[in-house]
N, C-alpha and C positions, 0 to 999 in steps of 0.2 A: 941097884935100882934101874929100871929103865925109863928111858923118856918117853913122854906122852906127846903125841902129835898135837898142834894147836886145834885142831879139829875135835880131838878126843877131850881136850881141856874144855872147849867150848861147849860140848856134849855135856859134860860132867857139870860144868856151871849151870846150864839149863835144867838138868836133873836136880840140882840142890834148889835153885828157884822154884821149880815144881814142888817139892816138898815143902818149902816155906810157904809156897801159896796154898797148898793143902792145910797147913798148920793156922794161916790166916783166917780161911773160910771157917775151920772149926773154932778157931778163937772167937769170932765174931759171933758164931751160932751160940757158943757158950755163954759169952758175956751178956747178951740179949735174953737169953733163957733164965739166966740168974739176976737180970736186971742190974746188971753193972755198966752196961750201955745201952743208950736208947736206939732202936731202929731208924731212926732219923738223924743221929749223930754222924758227924763228918769222919770219925774214927771208923764207925761201923760201916760206912760206904768205903773208905778206903781201902780197907781189909777186904773187902767183897771184890773191890776193883783189882787189887795186886792178886788176889786168890784166882779170881775167874780167869784173868790174861795168863798167869804163869802156869796154870793147870790146862788152859786151852792151848798154849803152844806146846806143851808135851803131849796133848792128845793129838795134834796136827802131825806133830814129829813121828808119831806112832800109828798115824792114819787111824785114829781111833774115833769115829765120826759122832757115835751120840755122846760122849763125854765132851767131845769138841763144841758141839751144837749147845749143851747144855752151859758149858763154861763161857761161852762167848755171850749168850743171853744174860747169864749171871753178871759179867762184866759190864754189858750194856745198860741193865737196869742200875746198876751202881754207878755208872758213869751219868745217865739220866738224872738220879737222884742228886748228884753233885751239882748238876746244873741247876 
């Protein structure tokens, strides 16, 4: 078994968070599409905020500017909804 550096572990953690964020956005979309959540609910906004931020971080790490812009806007809209 090889040891991973702290940087490699941190990158792996961010990748996992990015995937969890993707699932959060999909879950929010699914739940509102099937009327399991209201688009004005706290859960919906939190799922979108978490998803937008985590996928945004991964996009920034990869220097993928279009998805970064989309996900930061997504997170901003969710944050404004929470206010």
